N, C-alpha and C positions, 0 to 999 in steps of 0.2 A: 754461258749456257747454264741452266739450273737443272740439276738431276735430283729427282725425288727417290732417294735410296732407302731412307729409313723413316720411321714414323715420328721420331722425336726431333729430327734435325734435317735441314736442307743442306746438301753438300754442293758447293759452287765451283765450277771451273771456268776460267776465261783466259784472256791473253796475258793477264798479270802485268799490265803496263806499269802498275805501281810497284816499285822495287821493295817497298816496305811489306808487301804481302809475302808471307812465308810460303815457299814452294816445297816444304819438307813432307807434308802429309795431308791426307783427307781424313777428317773425323768420320767414325762410324759408331753408332750406338743405338740403343732403344730397341723397339720391336720392328722387324722388317715388315714392310707392307706388301712386298711382292718378291718374286724370284730375283736374286741379286748375284752378280758375279764380281769377285774381287781379283783383279789381275795384277801383274807386276807394274811398278813405276806408274801409278795412275795419273801423275801430273807430268809425265814425259820429261822429267828433269834428269833421268838416269839414276836417281837415288830416292825418289819419293816412296812413301809407304802408306799403309792404312793405320790410323791410330784409333784404338778402342778406348774412348774416354769415359764411358759408363757401360753398364752391363748390356749385352746384346741378347735378344730373344729371337729365335727362328720359329715362327708359329707353325702349327699343323698346316700342311698343304703348301708350305713355302720351302724353297730350296736356296740355301746359301752355297755357292760354288766358289772355291778358292783355287786358282790355277797355279801351275808351276811358276816358281820365282816370285810369287806374291809374298809380301811381308806384312804381317799384322803385329803391331806393337800394342800391348795391353797396359793401360794405366794400372796403378796399384790396386790389388784386390778385385779386379774385374772378372766377370764370369761370362762365358758364352753358353747359353742354355738353348737346347734344341728340342722342339716338339715336332718339327718337320724333318728336313733333311739337311745334313752338312756333307758336302761332297768336296774332297780335295783331289784334284786331277793331276796325273803324272804324265806330262808331255815331254817335249824335247829339251826343256830347260832344267834348272835345278829345283830342289825341293821348295815347297811353300814353307814359310817360317812363321810360327806363332811364338812370340817372345815378349820380353819385358820392355816397357818404355825406357828403361835404363840401359838397354842393350846397345851401347854405342859402337860396338864392333861393326854393326851394320850402318853406322852413321848416326850422328846426334840428331834426335828428333824434337826434343822438348827444350833445347837450349840449356840443359842442366848437365854438367859433367858428373857422371855417376857410374857406379859399378853395379851391374845386375846381380841379383842374389836369388837363390832358391826361395820360392814363396812370394815373389813380387806380385804375381797375379794369381788367380785362384784355380780355375779349371774349365774344361769343356764338360757340360752337363747333359748327357742324353736323357730325355724324358719321354713318357707318354707315347709309346709306339713310334718313336722317332727312328731315323736311319742315319747311321754314321758310316760313311764310306771314305776312308782316308787312304790315298795312295801317293806316297811321296811327300812326307812332311817332316819337319823338325819342330818339336814342341818342347819348350824349355823355360826355366826360371818360374815355375808355378808351384802350387801345392800338389795337385794331381794332374796327370795328363788327361785322363777321362775319369769322371766321378759319376757313376751310374748307381742310383740308390733306389732299389725296389721298384724299378720301372721297366716295362717291356720296351726293349730297343734292339734294333738290329745293328751289330757292330762289326765292321770289317776294316782292318788296318793292314797295309802292306807297304814295304819299302820305306819305312819311317824310323825316326829316332825320337825317343822320349827321354829327356835328360834334365838334370839339375832341378829336382823336385824335393819338396820337404816331406811329403806323406807317402803316397803310393804312385807308382808310374801309371798303372791302370787299375782302377777299382770298379769291378764289374759285378754288380748285385742285381740279378735279373728278377723278373716276375713273369711266370708262365713258361712257355716253351720257347727256347731261343738257341741260336747257333752263333758262336763267336768264331770269326775267321781272323787269324793273325799270321802274317807271312813276312818273312825276311825283315824283321823289325828288331831294333835294339832298344833296351831300357837300361839306363845307366845313371849313376851318380845321384842316389837318393839319400836324403838325410836320415829318415826313419820310415818304418813301414816296409811293405813288400814291393818288389818290382811289379809282379802281376798278382792281383788278388781276385779270385772268383768265388762268389758266395751264392749258394743255392739253398732255399728253404722250402717248407711244405708247399707242394703243388708245382714246384719248378722242375723243368726238364731241360738240362743244359747239355749241349753238344759242343765240344771243343775241336776245332780244326786249326791246329797250331803247327807251323813248320818254319824252321829257320829263325827261331827266336833266340836272341842273345840278351842275357841279363848280367850286368856287371856293376860292382861297387855300389851296393845298396844296403842301407840300414846302419844303425848305430847301436843295436842291442840284439839279444838272442831271440827276440820275438819278431824280428824283421827278416823275412824269407825271400828267396829269389822268386819262386812261384808258390803261392799258397792257395790250395783248393779246399774250401771249407763247405762241407755238405751236411745239411741238417734235415730234420723232419722226415718226410717221405720223398724228398727230392731225388732226382736221378742225375748222374753225370756219365756221359759216354764221349767217344771221340778219340782222336789221335793227337799226341804230342811228339813230334819228330824233329830231329836235327836241332836239338836245344843245347845251348852252351851257357853255363852259369859259372861265374867266378867272383871271388872276393865278396862274399855275402856274409853279413854279420850273424845271421841265424842259420836256418837250414836251406840247402840248395832248393830242393823240391819237397814240399810238405803236402800230403793228402791227408786231411783229417775228416773222416766220415763218421758221423753219428746218426746218419739217416737209416731208414729201413727200406730204401729204394735201391734200384740197380746202380751200382757205381763200378764201372769197368773200363776206365780209360786205358789206352794202349800207349806205351812209351817205347820209342826206338831212336837210336842215334843220340843218346843223352851223353853230354860231356860236362863233368863238374870238376873244377880244379881251382887252383889258387888258394886263398885263405877262406875257409868256411868255418863260421863260429860254432855251429852245433853239428848237424849231421849232413852227409851228402844228400841222401834221399830218405825220407821218413814217411812210411805208409801206415796210417792208423785206421782201424775200423773193426769189422767182425767178419764172420765167414761169408757174408753177402757182399763184402768189399773184395772185388776180384780184379785188380789191375793186372795188366800184362806188360812185362818187359821183354822185348825180343829184338832181333836184328832184321826185322822186315825192311827197314831203311838202312840201318848201319848198327854196328856193335855199340854197346854202352860202356862208357869209361867214367868211373867215379873215383876221383883221385884225391879226395880230401874229406875231412869231417872227423868228429870224435868216433863215430861209426860211419863207414861208407854207406851202408844200407841197413835200415831198421824196419822190421816187419812186426807190427804190434796188433795182433788179433786178426790180421787179414788173411784171405785166401789168395788166389791169383796164380799166374804162371810166370816163370822166371827162367831166362836163358840169356846167353851172350852178354855176360857181365864181367868186366874187368875192374876189380876193386883194389885200390892201392892207397897207401900213405895215410890210413886211418891212425889217429893218435891213441885210440884205446883198443878197438877190435874191428875187424872187417865187417861182420854181420851181427846184428842184434835180433834175437827172437824174444817176443814177450806176448802176454795176454792170449796164450793158446793160439798163436799164429799157426796156420795150417795151409801152406801152399798146395794148390791142386796139382801143379806140375813144377818140377824142379830139375833142370838139366845140368847135372854135376859137371859133365865134361866141358861145358862152355862157361862155367863160373870159376874164374881164376883170381886168386888172391896174391897180393905182393905187398911187402913192406908194411907190417903192422905188428904191434906187440902181441896180439892174440888173434886167431882166426874168428873166434865166436864169443859172443856174450849171450848167455842164456838166462832168461827170467821165466822160462817155461821149459817143458821137455823139448828136446830137438824133434821137430815134426818128422813123422815117419816118411813123408814124401821126400824129405831132404837127405836123411841118412840115419845111421845107427851108431850111437856112441860106442867107443871101445872096439870098433872094427875099421877096416880100410875104407868103408863107405861113410865119409865124414861130411859129404855134401858140397865139396869144393875140390879144386886142384890148385897146386901152387905153381906160380910162375917159375921158369927155369932159373932166373936170377932173382931169388926172393930173399927177403929177410923177415918173413913172417915167423914169429916165434911159435914153435909147437910145444912150448912148455906148459901152457895152461889155457883153460877156458875161463873167461870172466863170469862172475855171477854177482848179483846185487840187486837192490831195490825191491819192488813188490813182486812176489812170485805167484804164478799159478802152479798147479800140481807139477812137481818136478822130482826127478830121481837123479842123484849124483852118484856115479859109479867110479870104480877105480880106473885110472889111466884112460880118461875119456877120449883122448886123441890117438890112442893106440900106438904110442911111441915107446912105451915101457916105463916112462917116468912122468907123464903129464899129470897135472893136478887141477884143482878148482881154486881160483883166486877170488876172494871176496874183496872187491874194490870199493864198494859202498855198503852202507847198512842194508841188511836183508830184513824184509817183513814178510811173514807167512800169514796171510789173512785168515779169518774165520772161514771154515769150510774147505781150506786148502791144505794139502799134505806135502811136506818136504821130506823125502826119503833119502837117507845116506847109507850106501851099502858098505859091506866089509871091504877093507883095503883102500877105500876112497880117502883122499887127502884134501882137506880144505885149509887154505892158507889165508889168513885175515890180514888185510892192510891195517895200519896203525889206527887204534881207537874204534874199530868197527864193531857193530852190534848185530846179533841175530835175534830178532824179536818174533815171538810166536803167539798168534791169536788162534791159529788153527792147530795143526799137528806137526811135530817134529819126530820122525821115526828113524832110528839108527838100527840097522838090521845086522845080526851076527850070523854069517854064513860060514863057509868052509875056509875063508881067507883070514887075514889078520884084522886087527881092529881098525875102524875108521879113525882118522886123526884130524882133530881141530887144533890148529896151531898158528904161529905167527908167520908173516911173510918173510921174516928174517931167518926162519928155521932152515938153514941150508944143510943140516944133517940129512934132510930128505931130498936134497938137490936144490941148486940155486934156481929161483923162479923169476926174480925181478932184475937180475943182472947186477945186483949190488952185494958186495961182500960185507956181511954184517953178522953180529952175534945176537940171537934172540934174548930177550929179558922178560921177566915177569911184568905184566901190565902192558905188553905191546898192543894187544887187542882187548876189547872190553868184556863182553859176556854173552851168554845165551839168556834171553829174558822171557820166561813164561808169563803170559798175560791172559786175562779175560776168557776163562773157561777153556784154555788151551790144553793140549795133551802133549806131554813129553815122554817118549818111550825110547830110552837109550839102552841098547844091548850091544856092548862091545865097542867102546870108544876110548881114545886117549885125548884128553882136553888139556892144553897146556899153554903157558906164556900169556895169560890173560889177567884181568882184574879179579873176576869171579868165574867159576865154572857155570853155575846157574845163579841168576839174581832174580828172585821172585819177590815182588813188592806189593803186598796187600791185594793180591789177585787170586781168585779161585783158579787152580790149575791142577790137573792130574799129572803127577810126576812119578816115573818109574825108571830107575837106573840100575843096570845089571852088568857085571863083568867089565867094569870100566875103571879108568884111572883119571883123577883130577890132580894136576901137579903144576908147579912153577907159576903160582898166582900171587898177585900183590895184596889181595884183600881176603876173601873168604872162598873156600872151595865150593860149598853149596850154601847159599843164603835163601832159605825157604820161609817166606812170610806169607801165609795163606790168608784167605778170606772165606769164612764159612766152614763147613764140614769137609774134611779132606783126608785122604790116606796117602802117605808117602811110602813107596816101595823101593828100598835100596838093598841090593843083593850082590855079594862078591865084588865089592867096589872099594877101591883104594883112594883115599884123600890124603895127600901128603902135607897136611897142615890142619885146617880148621873147617868144621861144619857148624853153621849157625841156623837154628830152627826157631 
């Protein structure tokens, strides 16, 4: 019997009276001429498969159906491109399997003893208004499970596993209005890239219906994320992501990076992030129009890993029912003037972190008020979250550092990385505030540094080792000159210090050929390794120094 299945080749079945005819596979390749169904064991031998020997194209108007228990083995670098419909059906049998020709676990097909590897074959490529409806498949040993590149395509995946890939498990770059449906699917064991990558650009409107997604063991660098939602131009992103489990991700568990001016308001519920996470548990980046919701509409959210469990960078949104634990740096980071619209303190519980907060902006008013009992979170009953300090570092927006920000009587600000105060931004340090700098840290100012002198004592800028003010880092140490570096006035900045003690650094101020307005009053510079005040201006400048003590050297 001769079956016309594909355009480039005739596939033949007969009684196989000649024993030299291999009964291991039927070849399939080229452009399909008509609707085609690939079932299990096409040669009725008990082990036969379909072998993809060259690229397959499913044209517009044509449907390729792969039934349960069918096995497709792809020769090296082969692609399955779909302009019509790819349908994988989930019946009473096991999953359909898309795999490498080298995958001898399913029986040797090509007569070559080999070990399959990630990237053996290429990908399934949804194109040009195609439909992908996969229910019950295992897709493995390829570059991508799906690679959709700026093409409108309907994609629905359920009850499937995408594993052993070199690039991304699912790369979904839509064009136009599209809904992605992912249900009860696992993405695992990727060499580099993200587990799930969704990209939307100008004119795109993406809706996500994702439930029961597991992403595990993906990536080999900090730019490889479990779920990466990248929104640009005037694109929009809506929908729900629920019952999501992520673990052992080299980058961030869930990254939402919104640079669009469209509506971006996905809802997250029942999120679990644990295991080894290389960067952050969940990182939400955008502006006030970025309004994600994290709630317990499906289940509470548990983020148990990351440098920070949760980072909010410029975004708005609503947050509740969050259990945050085991951050290596701080539980929550706020930056870029993040301003949540709703924040339910009672259901945001922290456990096991060196610090509860890292601030690169003021604490949003909707979250809490520093220096009071309203700090924006609760502590678990059996917690080891240090209440000794709030972290601060990196690039700041307008920020005020007050005394005892955690309202414990002794809490301080810890500078864990270099601080940059950009042009147009003001960093204010109030009386009695204490800033402890990790080793070699720098405070660079292109905007304004203002130290205010109120009814309290001086603000103190000192070393992380300065335990006279209380131990902050859990290490018994003696501070020495040069522990931290300096305050660096730059580029038309303004330094207005009234009432400060600055000690255990290289320089108090180090101004190097930059125009900067410098005023220092009622202050002390002491215990430095180089110069107390090093003032090297550019242009016409007036320095104002009043009632100030420098216990060594000033260089102008």
